[in-house]
N, C-alpha and C positions, 0 to 999 in steps of 0.2 A: 206257463206265464202266471205271475202273481195276479190274483183275482182283482185287487184294487187297481192295479196297472191296466188290466184288461178293461175294466169299467171306464177308466179315464180315457183310454184309447177309443172306446166306442163313443163316448161323449164327444171327443174331439172330432172324430170322423163324421159323425152325424151333423154336428154344427157346421163343419166346413162344407159338406155336400149341400146342406140346406141354404146357407147364406152366401157362400163364396162362388160356387160353380155357376149359378145363374148369371154371374157377372163376367165370366171368363170371356175375354176378347170383346167386351162391350163397353169398357170404361175408357175415358180419356186419361192421359198421363200428365203429371206435373213434375217439376224438377226441384229437388232440394238444393241448398246452398253448395253442397259438395258434388252436385251433378248427378246424383242417383235419382232414380225414378220413384215416384209415389203416386198412388191412385186412391180414389175414394174407397176402393175395396180394401186396401191396407188398413185404413182407419176404421172401416166398418168391422173388419175381422178382429182387430185389436180390441175394440170396445165389446164386441159380442163374446169373444173368448174370455175377456176380463170379467164380464157379468156372470158367465157360467162358472168360472172358477171361484169368484167371490161368493156365489151361492153355495157351492159345495165345500169350499175351503176358506171360510171367512177370515181365518187367522193368518193367511199367507198373502202378502202383497205381491203385485206383479210389476215387473219391469218390461216395458215393450219398446220396440224399435221406434215407434212413432211418437214417443214422449219427447219432451225437451231434454237436452243434455243435462241441464241442472236437476231436473227430476230424476233422471237416471243415476246421476252421481250421488244424489242424496239417498236413494234406495240402496245403492251398493255399499255405502258407508255404514249402514246400520248393523250389519252382521247377522240380521235375522233371516230366517228362511224366506226364499224369494223365488217366484216363478219368473222365468226369462223367456220372452216370446218374440219370435219373428213372425208376424201375421201372414206375410207372403215373402218367402225367400225365393227371389227370382221374379221380381215385379216386372222387369222389362219383358221377360218371356210371357208372363201372364197378360200384360197389356197388349202384346203383339200377336197373341194367339198361338204362341209356341208352347206345346204341352209338356213343359219341364219346369216345374216350380213346386214349392212345398210349404208346409206350415211346420214351424219348429218350436217345441216347448220343452224347457228344461226346469227341473227343480234344483235349486242351489241350497245346500244346508251345510253348516259347519265348514265353510270355505271350499266345498267341492260339489260337483254335480252328482246327485244321487238318483236321478230319474231323467230319462230323455225320450221324447217322442218326435219323430219326423214323419209327416204324412204327405204322400203324393196322391192328391185327389183324382188325378187323371187316370193313373194306373190302379187306383184304390189299393195302394201299398202303404202300410204303416210300419215303420221301423221303430223299435222300442228297446230300451235297456234299463236295467236297474243295477245300481252299484253292487258289485260282488255276486250278482245272480245270473248274469248272462244277457244276451241280446236276442231279439226275435224279429221276424218279418211276418206280419199277419198271424202272429201267435205261434209260428214255427221257429224253433231255435236256429240261429245262424252262427256259424263258426268259421273264421278265416282258415283256409287250408294252405299248405305249402304249394306254391305254384309250380316249382320245378323249372321256372323260366330264367333265362339270363336277362340282364337289364335290357339288352338290345332287342329282346323279344316281347317286351311288355307293352301294354296299353296304359298310357299316362293321362291323367286329367290335370291340366295345367292352366292357370290363369296368368297369362303373360303380362297384362297391363299393370298389375300391382307388384311386380317383381323389379328388383334393380335392373336397369337397362343392360348393364354388362352381363348379368346372368341370363336375361331373356335372349340376348344376342348369341351367347354361347350355346344355349339350348337349341336355338334355331340352326346355328351353323354346324353343331356337332351331332345333334339328334341322338342322344344316348339310348332312347327307347325305340320300340318298334313303330308306334303310332301315338298320336296325341289328340285329345279332345278338350274343349272348354264348353261346358253345358249351361252354366248360368244360374245354378242354385247350389251354393256352398254346402248347405246341410244335406241335400239329396246326393250330391257328388260324393261326399264322405261316406254316406250310407251305401252307395253303390260300390265303393271300394271295400267296405266291410263285408258286403255280400259277394265279393269276388268278381264283380262286373268290370273292374279295372284293377291294375296291380300297383300303380304309383299315383301319387297325388302331390301337388305343389300349389301353394297360394301364399302371396306375400303380405296380405293385409285383411284380416277378418275381424269383425266385431263380435262381441261376446254372444249376441243373439244369433249370429250366423252359425257359430261352431259349437256352442255349449252342449246341446242335446246330441248332436251327431258325433262329437268327440267321445262322449261316453259310449255310444253305440260302437264306434271303432275299437275302443279299449275293451269293451266286454265281448266283442266278437273275436278278439285275439289278434287284431292287426296292430300295427306299430306306427307311432307318430311322435313328433317333437317339433319345436320351432327351428328356424334356421340358426339359432344360437344354442341349440341342444338343450332347451328348457322344456318343461311340461307346457303343453299348449294352453290349458285352462288357467286363467287367473281371474279372480273376482275384481275386475276393473274394466274401465272403458278404453284402456290402451289396446289398440289393434294388435293382433298376433299373426305371425306367419305360421304355416303348417307344411311340413314335408312328411309324407306318410307312405307306407307300403304294406302290401297284403301279408308278407311273411318276413321273418327275421333276416334271412339271407339277402333278399332284395332291399330291405331297409338299410342294411349295412352298406350295400353297393350304392344305393341312392344317396345316402349321406356322404359317402366318400366322394362321389361325383360332385355333389353340391358344396363340398368342403365344410360340412357341418362339423364343428369341433367335437371331439370325443372327451367325455369325462368319466369313462367307464372304470369301475373297480379301483 
């Protein structure tokens, strides 16, 4: 792993263990206008990580989930390098004491994600990737492998509530996979796919801070992903994006065919 990336990873993990974990399952929840959960821990972590990054990288501004939409939009229109942070991805889990949440940090440069970190402080697992250089889990290289499974044998991570109702109903009625989970942290779910802990993934509406770092990890691990319109998942905008993904090319083709994702190949 790149030395600078390793140092950034260590800084992030130390910060999270020191400031976030003492608050696990001890904070009260509030609700945003869109119904999503926020806690004092989200705001604390955003400010704490912002301060750390500003100290070490004063030339790079940060876009965080807990900023106002107008602040986020202004940062994205500049075209300058930008940190993109989800201070707690899986806040509902965090506030409820369910040990599945993560901190997601991406670096966006020249219209693409060049670095991504997703940290699970409960398992003390840090997934990382650098554009064109690979993906790692706690410093060890991870590479998606051919599963050899049929679609009907797979474990799928699916968020039903943000999919079109007709698609959700078809997935329930037909169950094209072997088994299904919804775990509650987009970034961590995508990383688990990249690490081979599931073979399929589907989500209908993700924000840039949810997926930016994890999507790079998926790409660099050699897994496959696109939107339900067969577009690249990442875009430097606040427009929510869908993601369908699979651990290998054969399953990806079968999954897209089932989902009726249009093909624009060759």
